[in-house]
C-alpha positions in Angstrom: 0.0 0.0 0.0 1.3 3.4 -1.1 1.9 6.0 1.5 1.1 9.6 0.6 1.3 13.0 2.3 -2.2 14.1 1.0 -5.1 13.5 3.2 -7.4 10.6 2.6 -10.4 11.2 0.3 -12.7 9.6 2.8 -15.1 12.4 4.1 -16.4 12.8 7.6 -20.1 13.2 8.2 -21.4 16.8 8.1 -22.5 18.6 11.3 -26.1 19.8 11.4 -26.6 23.4 10.1 -27.1 26.0 12.7 -30.2 27.4 10.8 -32.0 24.1 10.5 -34.6 23.1 13.1 -34.3 19.7 14.6 -37.2 17.4 14.0 -36.6 15.5 17.2 -37.3 16.8 20.7 -35.6 14.4 23.0 -37.2 16.0 26.0 -40.7 16.2 24.5 -40.9 20.0 25.1 -43.3 22.2 23.0 -41.1 25.3 23.4 -38.9 26.4 20.5 -35.2 27.0 21.3 -34.1 30.6 21.4 -33.4 32.1 18.0 -30.5 34.5 17.4 -28.7 35.9 14.4 -25.0 36.7 14.2 -23.6 40.1 13.4 -24.5 41.2 9.9 -27.3 38.6 9.5 -30.9 39.7 8.6 -33.9 38.2 10.3 -36.3 36.4 8.0 -39.1 38.6 6.3 -41.9 37.1 8.5 -40.2 38.4 11.7 -39.5 41.8 10.3 -43.2 42.4 9.3 -44.4 41.4 12.8 -42.0 43.8 14.4 -43.1 46.7 12.2 -46.8 46.1 12.9 -46.1 46.2 16.6 -44.3 49.5 16.3 -47.2 51.0 14.4 -49.7 49.8 16.9 -47.7 51.2 19.7 -47.4 54.6 18.0 -51.1 54.7 17.2 -52.0 53.9 20.8 -49.7 56.7 22.0 -51.2 59.1 19.5 -54.7 58.2 20.5 -53.9 58.6 24.2 -52.2 61.9 23.5 -55.2 63.1 21.4 -57.7 62.2 24.1 -55.7 64.0 26.7 -55.4 67.0 24.4 -59.2 67.0 23.6 -60.0 66.7 27.3 -57.7 69.6 28.1 -59.3 71.7 25.3 -62.8 70.9 26.5 -61.8 71.8 30.1 -60.4 75.1 28.9 -63.9 76.0 27.6 -65.6 74.9 30.8 -66.4 78.4 31.9 -68.0 79.4 28.6 -71.4 78.6 26.9 -71.0 76.4 23.8 -71.3 78.2 20.5 -74.6 78.8 18.6 -76.7 79.1 21.8 -79.2 82.0 22.2 -81.4 83.1 25.1 -84.7 84.6 23.8 -82.9 85.5 20.6 -79.9 87.0 22.2 -76.6 85.3 21.3 -74.8 84.1 24.4 -72.7 81.2 22.8 -69.0 81.6 23.7 -69.6 83.9 26.6 -68.8 83.5 30.2 -71.5 83.5 32.9 -71.0 87.2 33.7 -70.7 88.2 30.1 -73.9 86.3 29.2 -75.8 87.8 32.2 -74.6 91.3 31.2 -75.8 90.8 27.6 -79.2 89.6 28.7 -79.5 92.5 31.2 -78.7 95.0 28.3 -81.5 93.4 26.3 -83.9 93.5 29.2 -83.1 97.2 29.9 -83.9 97.9 26.2 -87.3 96.1 26.7 -88.0 98.0 29.9 -87.5 101.3 28.2 -90.5 100.7 25.9 -93.5 102.9 26.7 -97.3 102.5 26.7 -99.8 105.3 26.2 -102.7 104.8 28.5 -106.1 106.4 28.4 -108.5 106.3 31.4 -111.8 108.2 31.1 -110.7 111.8 30.1 -107.1 111.5 31.1 -104.0 110.2 29.3 -100.7 108.8 30.7 -97.4 107.5 29.4 -95.9 104.6 31.3 -92.7 102.7 30.7 -92.4 99.0 31.1 -89.8 99.7 33.8 -92.6 101.3 35.9 -94.4 97.9 35.6 -91.3 96.2 37.2 -90.8 94.1 34.0 -88.2 91.5 35.0 -86.8 88.1 33.9 -84.9 85.2 35.5 -81.6 86.0 33.9 -79.6 83.7 36.2 -81.9 80.8 35.5 -81.6 81.4 31.8 -77.8 81.4 31.9 -77.9 78.2 33.9 -80.0 76.6 31.1 -77.5 77.9 28.5 -74.6 76.2 30.3 -76.7 73.0 30.7 -76.8 72.7 26.8 -73.1 71.9 26.8 -73.5 69.4 29.6 -76.2 67.6 27.7 -74.2 67.5 24.5 -71.3 65.6 26.1 -67.6 66.1 25.3 -68.0 64.9 21.7 -70.9 67.3 21.0 -69.1 70.2 22.7 -65.8 69.6 20.7 -67.8 69.4 17.5 -69.3 72.9 18.3 -66.0 74.4 19.5 -63.7 73.0 16.8 -65.9 72.1 13.9 -68.6 74.8 14.3 -71.3 72.2 13.8 -74.6 71.6 15.5 -78.0 73.2 15.2 -78.5 76.6 16.8 -80.4 76.5 20.1 -82.6 79.3 21.4 -83.6 79.0 25.0 -86.8 80.9 25.9 -86.7 83.4 28.8 -90.0 84.7 30.1 -90.1 88.5 30.6 -93.2 89.6 32.4 -94.5 92.6 34.3 -95.0 92.4 38.0 -98.7 92.1 38.8 -98.3 93.7 42.2 -96.5 96.7 40.7 -99.2 97.1 38.0 -101.9 97.2 40.7 -100.2 99.3 43.3 -98.0 101.6 41.3 -99.9 102.2 38.1 -103.6 101.3 38.5 -103.8 102.7 42.0 -102.2 106.0 40.9 -104.5 106.3 37.9 -107.5 105.5 40.0 -106.5 108.2 42.4 -106.6 110.8 39.6 -109.6 109.5 37.7 -112.0 108.5 40.5 -114.4 111.1 41.8 -117.7 110.9 43.6 -121.0 111.9 42.0 -122.2 115.3 43.3 -125.9 116.2 43.6 -127.2 119.5 42.3 -126.8 122.3 44.8 -127.1 126.0 45.4 -124.1 127.9 46.5 -125.2 129.8 49.6 -122.0 131.7 50.0 -123.0 134.1 47.2 -125.5 136.9 47.7 -127.2 135.7 44.5 -128.4 132.1 44.0 -125.6 130.2 42.2 -126.8 126.9 41.0 -124.3 124.0 40.8 -125.6 121.3 38.5 -125.4 117.6 39.4 -122.1 116.0 38.3 -121.7 112.3 37.6 -118.9 110.5 39.4 -116.2 108.3 37.8 -114.8 105.0 39.0 -111.9 103.2 37.3 -112.8 99.5 37.0 -109.5 98.5 38.7 -109.6 94.7 38.3 -110.4 94.8 34.5 -108.0 97.7 34.0 -105.2 95.6 35.6 -105.8 92.6 33.3 -105.9 94.9 30.2 -102.6 96.6 31.2 -100.9 93.3 31.9 -101.9 92.0 28.5 -100.7 95.2 26.8 -97.4 95.0 28.6 -96.8 91.4 27.5 -97.6 92.4 23.9 -95.1 95.3 24.1 -92.5 92.9 25.6 -92.9 90.7 22.6 -92.3 93.6 20.2 -95.8 94.3 19.2 -96.8 97.9 18.5 -99.4 99.1 21.0 -100.9 102.5 20.0 -103.1 103.1 23.0 -104.3 101.1 26.0 -107.8 102.1 27.1 -108.7 101.3 30.7 -112.4 100.9 31.5 -114.1 103.4 33.8 -117.8 103.7 34.7 -119.9 106.8 35.5 -121.6 107.1 38.8 -125.0 108.8 38.6 -126.0 111.2 41.4 -128.6 109.7 43.7 -130.6 113.0 43.9 -132.3 114.9 41.2 -131.4 118.3 39.8 -132.8 121.3 41.6 -136.0 121.8 39.7 -137.2 124.9 41.5 -136.0 127.4 44.0 -137.3 130.6 45.6 -135.4 133.7 46.7 -137.0 136.4 48.7 -135.1 139.7 49.1 -136.4 141.7 52.0 -134.6 144.9 51.0 -136.2 144.7 47.5 -139.6 143.3 48.6 -139.4 140.9 45.8 -139.7 137.2 45.3 -137.7 135.4 42.5 -138.7 132.1 41.2 -136.2 129.8 39.5 -136.7 126.6 37.5 -133.8 124.4 36.4 -131.3 127.1 37.6 -133.0 129.7 35.4 -135.0 132.7 36.7 -138.5 132.4 35.3 -140.5 134.8 37.5 -140.2 137.9 39.6 -143.0 139.0 42.0 -143.7 142.0 44.2 -144.2 140.9 47.8 -144.7 142.3 51.3 -142.6 140.9 54.1 -142.7 141.5 57.9 -142.5 144.8 59.6 -139.6 145.8 61.8 -141.6 144.7 64.8 -142.5 141.3 63.3 -139.6 140.7 60.9 -139.6 137.8 58.4 -136.9 135.3 59.5 -133.8 135.2 57.3 -132.1 132.0 56.2 -132.7 128.9 54.2 -136.0 127.1 54.4 -138.1 124.7 52.5 -141.7 124.3 51.6 -143.3 121.6 53.7 -147.0 121.9 52.8 -149.1 123.3 50.0 -152.6 124.5 51.1 -155.5 125.4 48.9 -158.2 127.6 50.3 -156.5 127.7 53.7 -158.2 128.7 57.0 -156.6 131.4 59.1 -156.0 130.7 62.8 -155.2 133.6 65.0 -151.5 133.3 65.9 -151.6 136.0 68.6 -155.0 136.1 70.3 -153.6 138.0 73.3 -151.2 140.2 71.2 -151.7 141.9 67.9 -154.6 139.6 67.0 -156.6 140.2 70.2 -159.2 142.1 68.3 -159.5 139.5 65.6 -161.5 136.2 65.6 -159.8 133.0 66.6 -160.3 131.5 63.2 -161.4 132.6 59.7 -162.4 129.9 57.2 -161.8 129.9 53.5 -163.5 132.7 51.6 -163.2 136.2 50.5 -162.5 137.6 54.0 -159.7 135.1 54.7 -156.4 137.1 55.2 -154.4 134.2 53.6 -156.2 134.3 50.2 -156.8 131.2 48.3 -153.3 129.6 48.3 -150.6 129.2 50.9 -147.1 127.6 50.9 -146.0 126.6 54.5 -142.3 126.8 55.3 -140.5 124.8 57.9 -140.4 127.8 60.2 -143.4 127.9 62.6 -146.2 130.2 61.5 -144.4 131.5 58.3 -146.3 131.2 55.0 -146.0 132.5 51.5 -149.7 133.3 50.8 -152.1 135.5 49.0 -153.5 138.8 50.2 -156.3 141.2 49.5 -154.2 144.2 50.6 -152.4 144.5 47.3 -151.8 148.2 47.8 -149.3 147.3 50.5 -147.2 145.0 48.2 -143.7 146.4 47.8 -143.4 147.5 51.5 -143.0 145.6 54.7 -146.5 145.1 56.2 -147.0 141.6 57.5 -146.4 139.9 60.8 -143.6 137.7 59.4 -145.2 136.0 56.4 -144.5 136.8 52.7 -147.6 138.2 51.0 -148.3 138.0 47.3 -151.0 139.1 45.0 -153.8 136.5 44.7 -153.2 136.0 41.0 -149.4 135.7 41.5 -149.7 133.0 44.2 -152.3 131.1 42.2 -150.0 131.0 39.2 -146.9 130.0 41.3 -148.7 127.5 43.5 -148.9 124.6 40.9 -145.3 125.0 39.8 -143.7 124.7 43.2 -143.3 121.2 44.6 -143.0 120.3 48.3 -139.3 120.5 49.5 -138.6 123.4 47.2 -135.8 125.4 48.9 -136.7 129.0 49.9 -133.9 131.5 50.6 -134.9 134.7 52.5 -132.2 137.3 52.5 -131.9 141.0 53.3 
């Protein structure tokens, strides 16, 4: 056998490759042995894709968390403001703070309170502002409702309005009303105090030397309850922007209980005349004879209490000036009272006829007022009982 310095051509069995997986698990374990690559070696494509997906997922998660934190912080930064596109009774308050919104609503309310109403009551007219009716509104409550809109929307709805400007406009109603107590006590009571007046009966002014007749005057009374309701409705209409030209408040007339003075008599002793008035107009003047200085006719205001036809004369002073006269004289030509007599509410004083017409125009009686027979007969049917009689100097 030849000997040679070259190695033998007989090959040794190959060692298993480091990157080949063994198909046998002598221990029966399900775990894979750790995998590593040397310097400069690339991981297989499958492993590279998995690693990239994990990185993307992690970055996305971080971004989402960061975005959520940023959105929450942004929402919190707007916590003291009303969300956009919110109005209260037509006044824009979106984006405002509580104080700013209240101030804006107060300015609008002040503008409403400056509106005026023209009021007519009977024969008087007034101008009243809505401020005098204590027109008010619950501004604080309205602002609370405006803030509640954002709370009800949730963070997503709020961010949509703040960032995207989306969402429907919201108008919160705020009731503005007059104060009923102020209407009654401040306005209606004041107007009633100027309009109301009692009815006055016809009268004769006795302070004057002449008869001054004052006719009956109807009274007036404001119908306060109905007037208050009408004014309240008008105020609400004005608050709502309606044009109110005039507010007419109801008032009723009060008729005098008594009648007008239909008749009156004035006797002037110094003139020896009787004046007869009807409905405040002088309709007759008559010559008379009043009492002498020893038996003066009483002065003052009297009234007719009885009308007597064909009176009988009864001696009023049988022991005095009538001692030579009979105790009584019946109706007839010799009766000193004539055919008619008007008795006054002063004892023994009559307005009566006389046959001594030659003495008319001068004092001649014992206190009565004498008239010519034809004059008293003409006056008698015109004068009712209770007719006032004024006897003056």
